[in-house]
N, C-alpha and C positions, 0 to 999 in steps of 0.2 A: 504494500500500500504506500501511497505517497505520504510525505511528512504532513501535508495539509490535513489528511484524514486522521492521522494519529493525533495531531494537535486538536482537531475538532472534537474527537472522542474524549480526549483529556479535559477539554473545556466543558463538555456536557457532563462528565463525571463530577467535576467541581461544582457545576451549577446544581446538580442533583443533591450533592452533599449540603450545599447552602439551603436548598429548598427543604430537605429533610430536617435540617436544623431549625429552620423557620417554623415548620409544622410542629416540631417538638416544643418549641417555645410557646406557640399558640395553644397547644394542648395543656401545657403547664399553667399558662395564664388562666385558661378556662377552669382548670382544676382548682386553682387557688382562689378564683372568684366565687361569688355566691350564685352566679348564673348557671354554670355547669349543666346538669340534666341532659336533655336531648341534644343540645348543642355540643356538649362534651362527648357524648357517645358518637355523634356523627363525625366530629373532628378526629377522634381516635381511629375510627374506621377509615377516614380519608387519609390520615397519616400512614397507616399500615398499607393501604392500597397503593399509594404513591411510592412508598419505599420499595414495596415488592415489585411493582410493575417497572419502576425505574431500574431496579437491579436486573430484571429480566432483559429489558431493552439494552442496557449497557453491556450485559454479558454477550448478547448477540452482536452488538456493534464491535466489541473487542475481538470476538471470534472472526468476523468478516474482515476486520482491519488487520488481522494477522497477529494480534497481541499474544495469542496462545499457540504460536507456531513452535511447538516442542515435539520432538520425536515420540511416536507412539511406543509404548512399552509392550513387548511381546509376552 
């Protein structure tokens, strides 16, 4: 893959880390507030869904970008 692709994948990975951190803080804020309830439950599910789906997409991006080009073990 080209260096542009490798850099772009790394940038997306960093952006996902920032997004996950922001969601974590949002959930913590809801948890600490008196609002909580249904909003907190929805935020927890949202956080988990974004973390998991982001990890899946990044895994495939890294695979196709050749980040995992290691010899297969027999």
